[in-house]
C-alpha positions in Angstrom: 19.6 12.4 -87.5 23.1 14.2 -87.5 20.4 17.4 -86.9 18.8 15.9 -84.2 22.4 14.8 -82.0 23.6 18.5 -82.5 20.5 20.1 -81.2 20.5 17.6 -78.4 24.1 18.5 -77.6 23.3 22.3 -77.6 21.0 21.8 -75.0 23.9 20.9 -72.8 25.4 24.1 -73.1 24.9 26.5 -70.4 27.3 28.5 -67.2 30.0 27.0 -66.0 31.0 26.7 -62.4 33.7 29.0 -61.2 35.5 26.3 -59.3 35.6 22.3 -58.0 33.7 22.2 -54.6 31.0 24.8 -55.4 28.2 23.8 -53.4 25.4 22.7 -56.2 22.7 20.8 -53.6 20.3 18.8 -55.4 16.6 19.8 -55.3 16.2 15.6 -54.5 18.9 14.5 -52.1 17.4 11.1 -52.3 18.7 10.6 -56.1 21.0 13.6 -56.1 19.3 14.4 -59.8 19.3 18.3 -58.8 17.6 20.4 -61.6 18.4 18.5 -64.5 15.6 17.3 -66.3 16.0 14.8 -69.1 19.4 16.4 -70.2 18.4 19.6 -71.2 19.6 21.8 -68.0 23.2 20.8 -67.9 25.7 23.0 -65.9 28.3 21.1 -67.7 29.7 23.8 -70.4 30.5 21.7 -73.6 33.9 22.7 -75.7 34.1 21.2 -79.0 37.3 22.7 -79.9 39.8 21.0 -81.7 42.5 22.4 -79.3 42.5 20.9 -76.3 44.2 22.2 -72.9 46.6 19.8 -71.6 47.5 19.6 -68.1 51.0 20.3 -67.0 51.3 17.1 -65.5 50.2 13.5 -65.8 49.4 10.8 -63.2 49.3 6.9 -63.6 46.6 4.2 -63.0 48.7 2.9 -60.8 48.7 5.7 -58.6 45.0 6.3 -58.5 44.7 2.6 -58.0 47.1 2.9 -54.9 45.6 5.8 -53.5 44.3 6.0 -49.8 41.0 7.1 -48.7 40.9 10.6 -48.9 40.4 12.4 -45.6 36.2 12.4 -44.7 36.3 16.1 -44.2 37.3 16.9 -47.4 33.6 15.9 -48.5 30.0 17.4 -47.7 27.3 15.0 -48.0 23.5 14.8 -47.7 21.6 12.0 -46.5 18.5 10.3 -48.0 15.7 8.9 -46.6 17.6 5.2 -46.0 20.5 6.7 -44.2 22.6 6.7 -47.0 24.7 9.4 -48.3 24.7 11.1 -51.6 28.3 13.3 -52.1 27.2 16.8 -53.2 30.4 19.0 -52.9 34.3 17.7 -52.9 36.4 20.5 -50.2 39.8 19.1 -51.0 42.6 20.3 -53.3 43.8 17.1 -53.9 45.3 15.8 -57.4 44.1 12.3 -57.0 40.9 11.8 -54.8 40.1 8.4 -53.2 36.0 8.3 -52.2 36.0 6.9 -49.0 33.4 4.0 -48.7 31.8 6.0 -45.9 31.5 8.9 -43.7 30.5 9.0 -39.8 29.5 5.1 -40.6 27.1 6.2 -43.3 27.9 4.7 -46.6 28.2 7.2 -49.5 26.2 5.4 -52.5 25.6 8.5 -54.9 28.0 10.8 -56.6 25.5 13.8 -57.0 25.6 16.0 -60.2 28.6 18.8 -60.7 30.5 17.4 -57.8 33.9 17.4 -59.7 32.6 19.2 -63.2 34.0 22.2 -65.0 37.2 23.5 -63.4 37.9 21.0 -60.8 41.4 20.3 -60.4 41.1 16.5 -59.9 43.2 14.5 -62.2 42.4 11.1 -61.0 39.6 9.4 -59.2 39.1 5.9 -57.3 35.3 5.7 -56.6 34.5 3.6 -53.4 32.7 0.0 -53.6 30.1 1.7 -51.9 28.9 3.7 -54.7 25.9 2.3 -57.1 25.2 5.8 -59.3 27.2 8.4 -60.9 24.8 11.3 -61.4 24.3 13.7 -64.5 27.6 16.0 -65.3 29.3 14.8 -61.9 32.8 15.3 -64.1 31.4 17.1 -67.2 34.3 19.3 -68.7 36.6 18.8 -66.3 39.7 19.2 -68.5 42.3 18.4 -65.6 40.9 14.7 -65.0 42.8 11.7 -66.4 42.3 8.7 -64.7 38.6 7.2 -63.5 38.6 3.9 -61.4 35.1 2.7 -60.7 34.1 0.7 -57.5 32.8 -2.5 -57.5 28.9 -1.3 -57.0 28.5 1.2 -60.0 25.4 0.3 -61.7 25.1 3.7 -63.3 26.7 6.1 -65.1 24.6 9.1 -65.9 23.7 11.1 -68.8 26.7 13.4 -69.3 28.5 12.5 -66.6 32.0 12.8 -68.5 31.1 15.0 -71.0 33.6 16.8 -72.5 36.5 15.9 -69.9 39.0 16.1 -73.0 42.0 15.0 -71.5 40.4 11.6 -69.8 42.5 8.8 -70.8 41.9 5.8 -68.6 38.4 4.4 -67.5 38.6 1.6 -65.4 34.8 -0.2 -65.7 33.4 -2.4 -62.9 31.7 -5.9 -63.9 28.7 -5.1 -62.1 27.8 -2.3 -64.6 24.4 -1.9 -66.3 24.2 1.1 -68.0 26.2 4.1 -69.7 24.0 7.1 -70.1 23.2 9.5 -73.1 26.3 11.0 -73.8 28.3 10.1 -70.6 31.4 10.1 -72.5 30.9 12.5 -75.2 33.8 14.3 -76.6 36.3 12.5 -74.3 38.6 12.3 -77.0 41.5 11.4 -74.8 40.4 8.0 -74.4 41.7 5.5 -77.3 40.6 2.2 -75.6 38.0 1.3 -73.3 36.7 -2.3 -71.8 33.0 -2.4 -71.5 31.9 -5.5 -69.3 29.3 -7.6 -71.0 27.1 -6.9 -67.6 26.7 -3.4 -69.3 22.8 -3.7 -71.2 22.0 0.1 -72.1 24.6 2.4 -74.0 23.0 5.6 -75.3 25.2 7.1 -78.0 27.6 7.4 -75.0 31.0 8.1 -77.1 29.5 10.5 -79.4 32.5 12.8 -80.5 35.2 10.7 -79.5 38.5 10.2 -81.4 38.5 8.2 -84.4 41.2 6.0 -82.8 38.9 4.8 -80.0 38.4 1.1 -79.9 35.7 -0.4 -77.4 36.9 -3.7 -75.6 34.0 -6.7 -74.9 32.5 -9.9 -75.5 31.1 -11.2 -78.7 27.5 -10.3 -79.0 27.4 -7.8 -76.1 25.8 -4.6 -75.7 29.0 -2.9 -76.5 29.9 -4.8 -79.7 26.5 -3.7 -81.2 26.7 -0.3 -80.2 30.3 0.1 -81.4 29.0 -1.4 -84.9 25.8 1.1 -85.1 28.4 4.0 -84.3 30.9 3.2 -86.2 33.8 2.6 -83.8 36.4 0.1 -83.8 35.7 -3.1 -81.4 38.0 -6.1 -80.1 36.7 -8.8 -78.4 38.5 -9.4 -75.3 
């Protein structure tokens, strides 16, 4: 089993982006899935080194929660057939980014792949209540990312979304979340505690390579408890 898992992880190691905001327009703008197929062609490079690159300064959950919406001009989006927007690129340079619910009156419903990945300078992200899905590798291997707050409408955190975010410490998941994809938080060794809502019914080896200190908090009998037991992760009812 371990050999199978390691083979799967090696498939994620490809070329890193040079900077946050590099344009990566998906081939299918309706879903924002781009060229990643079955998690085998992610541009998110994986660093499994024990030596973590610690950001020069830290930010608080309170600062992210209270951050005003970032300017609409800081975002480049593509429009799907229903008139909803897929976030393709971040053009700003703020350490805390609060994604707006809409741009020019059109709602942002998907965060596309690799938007905040690799060398991105963003340390804190607040996701708008309009966003329903965070696509594969959207924040992958971002060593600066420390705090993530999901909006109320997020239903799916896709494959490898936060993989390799070694300094990510605080994640606030929303109550309507349904799915945490394969290796979504793999090697996020900075996370010591995360509360997974009972609405989550699918967790696919999402915390592989996490810290031995990780504790998953959730409801008794939930998918979170079952996953924690199967993965040998500490679980606490709460």
